[in-house]
N, C-alpha and C positions, 0 to 999 in steps of 0.2 A: 504494500500500500504506500502511495506517495502522498504525504501530507505536506503542508506549507510551513515555511519558516517566515516569521515576521521580523523585519528590521525597522529601526527608527533612525531617521535622518534629521539632523538639525536644520532649522529654517534658513540658515545662511547658505545652504546647498554647497558646502565645502566638499561634498562627496563622502564625508565621514558618516558612517552608519554603524550601528551595533545591533547584534542579535538581541531581540527582546523576548520572543517566545518561539519555541520550536514545536513540532508535531501539532500544528494548529488545524482544528477541524471546522471552526466557524469564525468568520469575520463579520461583525454586525456594525454597520455605519449608521450614525444618526447626526443630527445637526450639531450636537455638542461633543462629538468625539467618536472613537472607534473602540468597540469591545471585542476582544480576541479570546476565544475559548479553545483550550487544547484538548487532546484526545481523552484525557482523564477528567474533563469537565471543569478544570480550573479556569477562571476568567480573570482577565486583566483589562483595565480601561485606560485608554490613552487620550489625552487632549491633542488630537492630531487629525490629519486627513489622509486618505489613501493617495499616494503619489503614483505608484505603479503596481500592477499585478502582472507577474511573469509566470505563466503556467508551464512553460518549458523548464524553467529553473526552479519551479515550485517555491516562489517567494513573493511576498508582498512587502512593499516599502511604504512606510508611513512617514509623513513630514510633520514634525512636531510644530504645534502652533506657537506663535510668539506670545 
């Protein structure tokens, strides 16, 4: 099974990003942020927006809000 990894990138777009959550099963976007839930059902909320979704690399990049 190929699950997604979620990375968080800083708003200055320096290209620096760090792994936030691995084995992600659900990404839920709302007006006030993004909630990510992993395979074990653990959720983490980010004050961010989805910048890219790459299904070939199995990754989602979030851009942290300023």
